[in-house]
N, C-alpha and C positions, 0 to 999 in steps of 0.2 A: 600312456606309461606302462612300462612291461615289470611284470612282479617282482621283486625282491626275491633273490634266491641265495643258498647256502649251497658251498660246493662242501660235500660230505665226502672224504675217503675212507673206502672200507677196505680192512686187511683181512689175511686169514680164512677164518669160516664166514665171515662176515660179507664177503667175496658175492655172495648168492643173491645178495641186494641190490649187487650194482646196474646201473641201467646195461654197460654190457657184459656180459659174464665170460668174454673168452680170456681164458688165461693170460695172453699176449696184449689185452685191453688195460688201460687204466681203470682201476675198481672205483669209478666215481659215481655220485648220485647227487642231484641237483634238487634239492628242496624249498620250499619256499619256506621264507624268514618269517618269524614271528617273534615280536619284540617283547623282550623281555623274558625269553624262553630261555632256562637253562638247559644242563647238559642231560640231565635228569628227564625232564620232559621231550627233551628229542630222542631219546635211545625209547622212550615209550610211543615215540610217532612210527618211528623205525621198528615196533615189536622187537627191541634187544633187551633183554635180563638184564641189570646192570651188574649182578654177581657174574655175569660172564663175559666182562669185559676185564682188559689189561690196560694198558697205557689209554689217556684220550689225551687228543691236542687240539689247542684252540688257537689258530693263528700261529701254529709252531711253539706254542706254551704249553705246558702241562696242565690240564685242567680237572679239576673235582666235580662230582655229582651236581652240585651247587654252583657251578659257575654260569653266569648269564651270559649267552652268545654276544658278543657286543655290537655286530653291525650285520647290514644284509649282506656282505663281500667275505664273509668270515669263512678260513677254512677249518673243517671241523676233522682229525683224524682218526678212525677208530679203530683198535687193537682188541684182540681177542685174549680172553686171559689165557697163559703159558705160550704166549707168542712172543719171542725174545728179539727185540732191536736188533739190527746189525751191530750198534756198539756194546751191546750186552743190556744196556739199558739198567744197569747197577746204579745209576745216579739219577735217573727218572723214579726208581722203586724204594728211593730213601734207602741208598746203600745197604742191601742185601736184604730188605724186606719184601716178603713174597708177594704182597698186591697193595695195589693202592687204600686199601680200606686200611691197612695200618702203619701207614705212613703220613705223614700231613706234609700234603705236595704244595701246602702255601709258602715251605721253603725255595721253591725255585721261581715263584714270582707267577703274577696273574698274565693274561693276556691283554696286549696294550690296544686302547680302545685311540684308534686313529682317526 
């Protein structure tokens, strides 16, 4: 049986952690899935300080530091603080809040377990 892996997508300054660091490459990293792991613990495994992160998405849904990664084929996208998403991200930031620590992202829903 092959190891259960997470699909991590890294953006902005975090691209340096990607498997292929070329500017034209997808900024992906595959890490072993740990059952029950939350975003905060995943960031620690990646040596990323949580206060350096902006938006974090798990399976395309806004996640908080205590969000548990639901399954081994989950996709986690990590954006650095200050990086604006293409749509402006005001809906992700709690309608003009400066960062997720000030806004309660539970308004936007939790990742769905399928």
